[in-house]
N, C-alpha and C positions, 0 to 999 in steps of 0.2 A: 717801554711799557708793555707788559704782557696782556694782550687782549683777551686771553682765555681766563683771566682771574675772575672770580665771583665777587661781586661788590655788595653783598648784604651788610656786613659789619666789619669795620676795620679792627685789626687785632688790638689796638690801643684804646678802643672805645667799647663801652657796653651798648647793647641795642637801645637802652633807655637814653644814654647820652647822645647817641646818634639821632634818635627821634627828636630829642629836645633841640639839638642844633638845627635840624631841618625845619622844625616847627617855628623857631625864632626867625629864620630866614623867610620862610613861606609867608609869615604874617607881618613882615616888615619891609625888608629891602626889595623883595620881588615886586611889591606894589609900586615902589618908586621906579623900578625899571619900566614898568608899563605906563605909569603916569607921565614920565618924561620922554617917552619914546618919540623919535623924530619921524612922525607919520607923513610929512610932506616931502620926504626925500625920494629919489628913485629907488626901486625895489632892491637892486644890488647893494646900494648904500644902506638901506634899512637892514638888510640881512647882515652886512658887515657890522653895523652898529649893534645889532642884537648879540652877535657872537662876542664882540668886544666887551659888552656889558657883562654878559653871563660868565664867560671864561676869564675875562680880565679881573672882575671883582672876586671870582672864585667863591661863589655863594655856598657851595656844598662841600662836604668833606672829601668827596671823590666823584668821578664821572661827570665833571662839569661840561666837557666838550660833547660827550654823548647826550647829556641832558639838553644842552643848548640846541644841538642839531635836531633832536627829536621834537622839542617844543617848537622850534622854528618851522619845521615841516608841517606840524599840526596847525600852527597859526596861519601859514600860507594857505592851506586847504580851507580853513574856516573863513578865510577872506577871499575865497573863490579863485585861488591861484594854484595851478598844478605844478608841484615842485619837480616832477619827473624823477629820473634816476640820477644819482650823484655818484661818481666813480669812487668806490671804496679805497682804491689806491691813492687817488688824489686827496680824498678826505683824510686819510692817515698822514699823508705828507703835510697837509695844512695843519693838522693837529700837532704834529711834531714840531713844525716851525713855530706854531703858536706857543707851545710850551717853552721853546727856546727864547722867543722874543719876550714873553711875559716875565721871564727871569731877569731880562736885561733892562726893562723899562721901569719907570716909577710905578709904584703900586696904584691900581685903579681904585678910586674912591667913589662914593655915591655922587659926588659933584663932578666927576670926570668920566662917568660911564660912557659918554658918547663923544669923547675927544677923538679926533682923527690922528692917530699916531701910527707907529710901526705895526702894532698889533692889529689895528683897524685895517691897515694896508694888506696884511696877510690874508684877512678874510675877504676883503674887497676883491683881491686877485682870485681867490678861490671861487667866489660866486660868479665872477666873470668867466671863469673856466668851465664851470659845471652846470650853471643854471640859466636856462632860457625860459623865463616865465611865460606861461600860457594860461589863459582862462580855463577853468574847469568846464567840461561839457555839462550842460544841464540835462538831466534825464527826464 
């Protein structure tokens, strides 16, 4: 995967088709991700579950891994947890392994968003490697 590519519009879709695809997801399935989220799990498990759901279900036409990571970091901050720095090299490694595993497992459906399978394991290992949760300092 070439990280330098620009992700505005895929060559096979018009901007209008892309916006419609994202709109449908944003107003439907993403709500389900948040409603069913396992909030009572340890933070590393929650992070792995988030990545499993978003990259496993593959909600968007492109950039699902980047979107999932960016949203997760924002969610952590909004919940008073400092995500710190995550190794770009380790993140690329997890993304590549995630792509490989996702092709090998059964498709993720809305009723299997939070199943602990090999894809979940990829992200659990990643967060155990890179993430030491710390409360945000109050200013």
